[in-house]
C-alpha positions in Angstrom: 4.1 159.7 210.9 6.2 156.6 212.2 8.2 155.2 209.3 9.9 151.8 209.6 13.4 151.0 209.4 14.4 147.7 208.4 17.4 146.0 209.5 19.4 144.0 206.9 18.3 140.7 207.7 14.7 141.8 207.5 15.8 144.1 203.6 16.8 140.2 202.7 13.0 139.0 203.8 12.0 141.7 201.5 14.1 140.7 198.7 12.5 137.7 198.0 8.9 139.0 198.3 9.9 141.9 195.6 11.7 138.9 193.7 8.5 136.6 193.6 6.5 140.2 193.0 8.6 141.3 190.3 8.4 137.6 188.6 4.4 137.8 189.2 4.1 141.3 187.7 5.9 140.1 184.0 4.3 136.8 184.1 0.8 138.6 183.4 2.7 141.9 181.5 3.5 139.1 179.1 -0.1 137.6 179.1 -1.7 140.5 177.8 -3.1 140.4 174.5 -6.3 141.0 172.7 -9.0 138.7 173.6 -7.7 138.1 177.1 -9.7 139.0 180.0 -8.7 141.1 183.0 -10.6 137.8 185.1 -7.6 135.3 183.6 -5.2 137.8 184.1 -6.0 137.4 187.8 -6.2 133.7 187.8 -2.5 133.7 186.9 -1.6 135.3 190.6 -3.9 132.5 191.6 -1.9 129.7 190.0 1.6 131.4 191.0 0.3 131.6 194.5 -0.8 128.4 195.1 2.1 126.9 193.5 4.9 129.3 195.7 2.6 129.0 198.7 2.9 132.3 199.0 -0.2 135.1 198.9 -1.1 138.1 196.8 -0.4 141.2 198.6 -4.0 143.2 197.4 -6.4 140.6 197.9 -9.0 141.5 200.5 -6.4 144.2 201.0 -8.9 147.0 202.4 -11.7 144.4 200.7 -10.2 144.8 197.0 -11.8 141.3 195.5 -8.4 140.8 193.4 -5.4 139.2 193.6 -3.6 141.9 191.1 -4.9 145.3 190.1 -5.6 145.7 186.3 -6.3 149.2 184.5 -7.0 149.8 181.3 -7.0 153.0 179.1 -7.8 155.9 181.8 -8.1 153.8 184.8 -5.3 154.9 186.6 -5.2 152.7 189.5 -7.0 149.8 191.1 -9.3 148.3 187.9 -10.8 145.0 189.8 -10.2 141.7 187.7 -13.2 140.4 185.4 -13.8 137.6 182.9 -16.3 140.4 181.4 -13.3 142.7 180.5 -11.9 142.1 177.4 -8.4 143.5 176.1 -8.5 144.9 173.0 -6.0 146.2 170.3 -4.9 149.8 171.3 -5.9 149.0 174.8 -3.3 150.9 177.7 -3.0 147.8 180.2 -1.5 148.4 184.0 -0.7 145.3 185.5 0.0 146.1 189.3 0.7 143.6 191.5 2.5 142.2 195.0 3.2 139.3 196.9 3.5 138.6 200.3 6.3 135.9 201.9 7.9 135.8 205.2 6.0 138.5 206.7 6.8 141.5 204.0 5.3 142.7 200.3 6.6 143.9 197.3 5.0 146.2 195.0 5.6 146.8 191.3 3.8 147.4 188.2 4.1 147.9 184.4 1.7 149.0 181.6 1.7 146.8 178.4 0.9 148.7 174.9 -1.9 146.1 173.3 -0.6 146.8 169.4 -0.5 150.6 170.4 1.1 152.8 167.0 0.0 156.1 168.4 2.7 158.2 168.4 2.0 159.9 171.6 0.6 156.9 173.3 4.1 155.5 173.0 5.5 158.4 174.4 3.2 158.7 176.9 4.3 155.0 178.2 8.1 155.6 177.5 7.8 159.1 179.3 6.6 157.1 182.5 9.1 154.9 182.4 11.6 157.5 182.7 9.6 159.2 185.4 10.4 155.8 187.2 14.1 156.3 186.6 14.4 160.0 187.7 13.0 159.2 190.7 14.9 156.1 191.4 18.4 157.9 190.7 16.9 160.7 193.3 17.2 158.7 196.0 19.5 158.0 198.5 20.1 158.6 202.0 19.8 162.6 203.3 18.0 162.7 200.3 14.3 164.3 200.3 11.2 163.1 200.0 10.5 166.4 197.4 13.5 166.0 195.9 12.5 162.5 194.6 8.8 163.8 193.8 10.2 166.9 191.9 12.5 165.0 189.7 9.8 162.8 188.6 7.4 166.1 188.0 10.4 167.4 185.7 10.4 164.4 183.4 6.8 164.3 182.9 6.0 168.1 182.7 8.8 168.8 180.4 7.0 166.2 178.0 3.9 167.9 178.6 2.0 165.6 180.2 0.1 165.4 183.4 0.7 164.1 186.9 -1.7 162.4 189.0 -1.7 164.3 192.2 -4.5 162.5 194.4 -2.3 159.0 194.3 0.9 158.3 195.3 4.0 156.5 196.0 4.2 154.9 199.9 6.3 153.0 201.9 6.0 149.8 201.5 7.2 146.6 203.9 5.2 144.8 206.8 2.1 146.0 205.5 1.6 146.9 201.5 1.2 150.5 202.6 3.1 152.4 205.0 4.3 155.8 205.9 6.0 157.6 204.2 4.0 159.3 201.0 5.9 159.5 198.2 4.8 162.1 195.8 5.4 161.8 192.3 5.8 166.0 192.6 7.5 168.1 195.0 9.7 171.0 195.6 13.7 170.0 196.4 14.7 170.3 200.1 11.0 169.4 201.5 9.5 166.4 203.3 10.8 164.1 204.9 14.8 163.0 205.0 15.9 158.9 203.2 17.2 157.4 205.7 19.1 153.5 205.0 16.6 151.1 205.9 13.2 152.4 204.3 11.7 150.9 201.4 9.4 152.8 199.5 7.2 151.9 196.6 7.8 154.7 193.6 5.3 154.7 191.2 4.3 157.3 188.6 0.7 157.6 187.4 1.3 160.1 184.4 -1.4 161.2 182.6 -2.1 162.6 178.2 -3.2 165.8 179.6 -3.0 168.0 182.2 -6.6 167.9 182.8 -6.3 164.5 183.3 -4.4 165.1 186.3 -7.5 165.2 188.3 -9.5 161.8 188.9 -12.1 160.4 190.3 -13.3 156.9 191.6 -15.7 154.4 190.5 -19.3 155.3 192.3 -20.0 151.3 191.6 -17.3 149.4 192.5 -15.7 152.0 195.0 -12.2 151.0 193.9 -10.9 151.7 190.3 -9.5 155.2 190.0 -10.2 157.2 186.1 -8.6 160.3 185.2 -11.4 163.7 185.5 -11.5 163.6 181.1 -10.7 160.0 180.4 -7.2 160.6 178.7 -4.8 158.0 178.7 -2.6 157.3 181.5 0.8 155.1 182.1 2.1 153.8 185.7 5.2 151.9 186.0 6.1 150.9 189.7 9.4 149.9 191.7 10.0 149.0 195.4 13.3 150.6 196.7 15.7 150.1 199.4 17.6 152.9 200.6 21.4 151.7 201.3 24.1 153.5 203.0 25.4 155.0 199.3 22.0 154.9 197.3 19.5 152.6 196.6 18.8 149.2 195.5 15.6 148.4 193.2 13.9 145.4 194.7 11.6 144.5 192.2 14.3 143.9 189.3 13.9 142.2 186.7 11.8 144.1 184.4 12.2 145.9 180.9 12.3 149.1 182.3 14.8 150.7 184.6 
């Protein structure tokens, strides 16, 4: 495993990529409403990239056909946008997007509740936000990645929800996926020690049931990841830089920590 340590100048370049990633993430999330297609949400990314002369990090990444991932309900991640997929009342819509500019990427996501009134579903989304906040709060120089994962795990399990273990966070920078792996579970005092200049994507994927922790990949499109029992899932993500005295969230602003 080779973890890329960024210089202060490189972190500054990443800030721009992450600022733009956060901006288009929120544009997409705010556009989510009943009747819109996930393909129309994808077009917002296309238009943004054309306007700012930047690239969508996900487009054609390992062959991925969309400019962002739009995953609904039991789809955990990697949902492929389509003009035929229509958002309906009661849906949980996860928009996951990154922008490549100046040689660096951002990576960030939100979960949008579309007219959701079910208390357990609302609690799932709010808990996932808290998981992200707990993971970020645990970050800093000298901290083990096991500590970060444990902080996320404790919040999810205390609330009675499941944690996706097949898919995890990761380093991000010159490519959208770099070392190290950043699990959403862990044992304190284990795994890689964080150092200033490391940049990681923390992205808790939390499921309504414990059985839903297991996942499977769509056999047709080979991308979309579902919960094993088709239960609901929520997903939030920030790109974070480790600093000399803590960490900096690079993908602000947002309506969650």
